[in-house]
N, C-alpha and C positions, 0 to 999 in steps of 0.2 A: 453175557459172557460168564461161563461157569467157573470163575476163579475160586481159589480157596476162600477169599473173603465173602463172595456171594454165598458159598456153601455155609460159611460161618453165620451169615445173615439168616439163611433159611433154617439152620439147625440151632444156632445159638444167638439169634437176633443181633448179629455183629454188624460192623460197618462194611460198606461196599468199596472195594478198590479194584479198578479195572486196568487192563492193558489195551493191543493193536493190530489191523491191516485192512486195505480198502480196494474198490473195484470199478470198473468197466468202461467201455467206450463205444461210440456209435460208428458203424461202418456203412451206414445207409448210402453215403456218397462215394463209396469205394476207396476212401483215403485211409491208409494205414496209420494209426497213431503209434508213436514210440513211447512206451511207459517211461515216466520220469521227464523226458525231454518235452513231450507234448501234453502230458497229463498223468494222472494216477488213478489206479483202481481204488474203489471204496467197498469194504466189506460191511454189509448190513446184517447183523447177527439174527435179527428177527426175534419174535417172542418165543421163549423156551417152550417146547412142546407143540408149537403151532405150525411148524413146517413152512414158515414164510421168510426164511433167509433170502437175501438177494445180493446182486452185485451192481455197482454203479461205476461210472467213469467221469472224472472231471477233465474237461478239455480246456487246456490253457489258452488256445488260440481264440476260442469263442467265449471263454469264461463261463461255460455252461456245463451242466451235468446231464448225462444220459442214464436213466435208471432201468432196472430189470434187464440188464445186459445178458446175463447167463441164460435166463429162461427164454428171452426173445431170440437168442442165437441158437441154442441147443434144442429148444422145444420141450424142455422138462424143467420142473422146479429145482432150485438149488438144494433144498432140504431143510433140516431142523438144526438151528444153532451153528451158523457159520462162525467159527472161532478166529480164523486168521487166513491170510493169503501171502504167498511168497512168489515173486517172479524170479525164475532161474533158468538161464540158457534158453530164452524165448518161449518158455512155458510158464503158465500160471498154476500154482498148486494151491487150491482152495480147500482148507481143512474144515469139514463140517462135523462137529463133534458128536452131537446127539443122533446124527444119521450114520455115525461110525464109518466115515468114508473120506476120501480125498478126490475131488474132481480136478482133472488136469485139462487145462485149455491151452490152445495155441494163442500166443500174443499177436500173431500175424492176422488172423481172421476171427479169433475168439471161438473157434469151433471146439467141440469136445474131442479130446485126444484119448482119454482113458478115465475110468473110474476105479480107484483102488479101495477095496472094501474088505478083502480077506485079511484077517489078522490085525485089525485096527478097532478094538472095542470102544476106545474113547480118545481119539487123536486130538492134539492141541496145536502144535507148531511144526512147520517143515523147515529144514535147513539143507541146502544143497552142499554136498561135499566135493564132488567132482562130476564129470560128465556122465558117469555110470552109477553114482551112488548118492543117496540122500538119507537124512535122518528125520524121523518124526517122533516127537514126544507123545506119550500116551499115558492116560491115568488108569487104564485097566477097567474091567467090567465093574469092579467094586469101588471105583473112584479114588483109590489110594495106592494101588499096586503100580507104581510108576515104572515105565520102561522107555527105552528108545527103540523104535522099529527101524531096521536097516532096509532101505528100499532100493531095489535094482531099477534104475531109471531107464534102462533099455527095454525091460519087460513090464515095468510098473507093478512089481510084486514085492511083498515083504519076504526077505530072505533070512533075517536073523532078528533076535530079540536080545537087548542088553538090559538087564535088571539094574535100575538106577536109584530108586528111593520111592518116596510117597508123593504122588501128584506132580510128576516131572513136567515142567512147563517150558519156558523160553530157552532157546539154544543160541550160542554164538560160536563162531569159528575164529581161532587165533592161530595162525600157522597151520599145523596139523593137529591142534588140540581143540576139542569141542568142550565148551563149558555148558553144563545143564543145571538149571535151578529146580530144586525139588520143593514145590510150593505147598505140599501137604495134601492137596486134594480134599477128600472127605475127612482126612485125619490131620496129622501135623508132621513136619520135618524141619530140619535146620541146616541143610547141606546144599552145596554146589559140588557136583562131581565133574571131574576132568577125564575125558575119553581120548585115547589115541585114535585118531580117525583112520590111520593105516591098518591097525589091528582090531579095531572095534572093542578095545578093552579099557576098562576104567583103570586109570593110573593114579588117581588122587581123589580123596573125599575131603572137602573143606567145610568146616563148621563156620557158619556166618551169622546165624540168628534165626529166629523162628519164621518159617514159611516164606523163604525167598521165592520171588515170582518172576521179576523182570531182570534182563541183562542187557548191557550195552558195552561197547569197546571204545576207549578214548584214543586220543592222538598218539599216546605212548604204547598202545596195544594192551593196556591194563583193563581189567574187567570190573565194571560197577554193577551192583545189584541192589534192589530194594526188596524188603520183606514186610509182610503185613503184621508180623508179631502174632501173638496168640491172646485172645480175649477169653478169660474164664469167668463164668457167671455163678453166682450163688443161687440157692434154691428159689429166692424171690426175684431173680433176674437182675439183681444189682451186680455190678462188676466186682469181681474178687481181685483187687489191685495187687495183692501179695503174690498170687499165682499167675497173673497175667503178665505178658511181656509186650514191650512197645514195638511198633514198626521201626524200620531202620534203613539207612543208606550205608553201604559198605563198598570198599575198594579192594580188589584182589590183584596182587602182583602176578602178571601173566607168565613169569619165568619161575618164581619160587613157589607159586600157588599158596601164598600167605596173605591173610587179611592185614592190610597196612593202615586202614582207616575204618572206623565204624562209628556212625552217628545215630543215636537213638532219638526217636521223637520224645518230646517232654511229657506226653501223656498217652495212655492207651487209646487206640482208635483214630489217631490223627493222620497217619501216613508217615513218610512219603510213599508214593505208588506210581505205577504206570511210567516208569523211567524211560526217557529217550535222550539222545545226544545230538548236538547240532552237526552240521556238515564238516566243521573243522575238528570235531572231536574234543572240543575244549569247554563246551557249555552243556551242563546237564539240565534237562527240562523235565518236570514231574508234577504230579498232583500232590497237594499238601494242604491240609486244613480247609478243604472245600474249594481251593483255587489252584491256579497254575503258577509254579515258582521256577526259578532257575538259579544256578550257582556255577562257579568256575571250578574246573577240575583241579587246578593247580593250587588254589588258595583256600578251598572250603575246609573247615575244621570243626564246625558246629552248626546247629540250626540258625544261629545268628547270621550266618553267611547265606541263608536262603533269601531270595528276593522275589516278592510277589510281582508278577508281570501281567496276569490276566485274571479277571474276576467275572464270571458269568454263571448262569444257572444250568443245571441238568447236564453237566459234563459227564460223558460216558467213555469215549475213546480219546486217546492222545497219540499223535504221531508227528514226525518231522518229515517234510518234503525236502530232502537234502539237496535236490537240484536247484532249489531257490532259497533254501534255508528258511522255510516257512513252517510255522506251527499249524497243525491241522487238528481241530477239536471235533469229535463226534458228539452231537447234542441229541439227547434222547429224553424227552419229557415223560414218555411212558413206553410200553412195549406192544401197543396196539395201533399206533399211528406213525406216519412217517417222521423221521428225525431230520437232522440237517448237519452240514459241516460248516464250521466257521474257520476262516483262514486269517492268520496273523503273521506279521513279520517276527523275527527272532526276539525283538525287544518287547513284543506284546501289543503292538499297534494293530488294530482291526483292519482287515482288508475287505472281506465280503462274506456272505453266507448263502448256502444253496440247499434246497430240499433234496433229501436222498431217501433211502429205505428205512425200515424199522431197526432201531438199535445200532447205529453206525459205530464200529469199534476200532477202526484202524485203516491204514492205507498200504498199498503195495505198488511198486513200479520197477 
């Protein structure tokens, strides 16, 4: 997953913080699976530059995974670096960043409906607005000129571009307002922009902290974000602590567009990252200091309120299956061999593990 932190790793030998979405189901027996109710898709990012992204599906009835769903159904490979997937109005929108496209599949039979490739140099996340319109965040050809592409869902074409910031990443919809996190991409940013989904115009730019990447909405419709901060290195590759900034967790009031809480990590490079929220909208789950932590949205005020709930190796993706309130971890020991998903209940109790594709980074249903 080419997040700002991975780019910082490649460019500045920084830490890795990742985010999410997952894939696919078997229809060999003619039975239609309902995403969420009967299972969830798993997105396997693949090794960057290798063109081996894939889609899997976890079937809740059989407690088993079907792999390589997209290729076996459509007869073509998914592409290079599957970043995310969103299910919206019975269609699955699979965003394949390094292949500069979105593959649209039917959730009825997993057949290919359309490929959107014009006007998407570096797409990241899809958000459905209404039956005829969707938004896609995009990093631009230079990896930092962030935009949101407006998609006509009736023709599956890009109709408009909204300039947003650097490395525009995750999107959430609250009422008719879209919040978009500018993660910095190849550069840096510190803002979340708010867009009127009726007019496609930016109505507010909120300064939150360096390189915000993930967004979730709580039970009160307020928006939470995590940012990776910025790690600055000296010429000898030691960390310049004076110029570096820590990762953070922040809360944005959805009506006033003001930051009402900001918690900085105690040291550079710790997290939090990969933010998710439980099905009740009251518990935040995120990666922090190499493990999975949670906290309550109503009472959190400092890192002392973070509770470690899962400790395991090679965590790459983090998601919540809201239909059962389960935590789904994507486990990726490397980027050449198959990874796995691990399922836990919301308290962190282990349920099971299944082999999937390379680099599992999230789920969709």
